[in-house]
N, C-alpha and C positions, 0 to 999 in steps of 0.2 A: 212826482218829482218835486213839485212846489211845496207840498205839505211840510210845514214846519220851517221852511226856509224864508218865507215871506210873512211879515207880521204887520199889523196895523195897530198903532197905539196912539190915542189922541194926544199923548204927552210928547210924542216924537214926530217932528216935522209936520205938526198940525194934522196928524192922522193920515199922512201919506203912507202908502205901503213902502216898507223898508226891508232890507235883508236882515233876517233875525240876528240879534246880538250886535247890530251896528246901527249907525244913524245914516246909513247910505240908502237914499231913496231909489226905488226901482226905476223911476223915470230917468235918473242920472245915468244908470247903467244902460238903459235902453237907448238913450241918445248916442252913446258910444257905439252900440251895436248898429244903430241906424247909419252911422258914419262908416261902417264897414270894417271897424277895428276888430281883429280876431280876438276871440274870447281869452286866450292865454295872454295876449298883449294887454287887454283890459286889466287883468289881474296883476300882471307884472309891472305895468307902467302907471296905472291909475289907481287901482284899489288892491294893494297887496294883502289886505286883510280878508279878501274874498277868495273863493275858489272858482274854478271853471264851472263847477256844478251850481254855484250861486248865480252865476251869469245865465246859465241855462234856465234856472228857476225863474229868473226875471222874464225871460222870453216866454216861458211856459205860462207864467202868470198873465202876461198880456194876451196870449192866445186864448186862455180860459175866459178872460174878461170879455173878449170879443165874441166868443162862442155863446156866452150867456146873455149877451145884449139883445134886447128886443128892438127891432126896427119896425116902425109904423110908417108905411108909405101912404101918402095922400093919393086918392084915386085920380087918375088922369082924365081930363075932360074929353 
C-alpha cells in the first residue's frame, strides 16, 4: 500500500518522509489521524490534494517503521 506513495528527498522538508508528488510530510497527516479526524475529513478539510489512500499510506508507513525498529532492553538487576 505504501509503495510509491511515500517518498524521502533530502531537498524536500529536510529529508522528512512526504506524500509523493507533494510537500506534505507524513508526520503532519499522522498528527491529524492521532486527533481522531476521519480520513475523508483530513482529505476534504485539510489536504484536498491527497486521497484517502494517501492517508492510509501514512499510517501504513508508520506501522512498517515500528515493525522494523530494533529495541534493545537493558537487563534488569
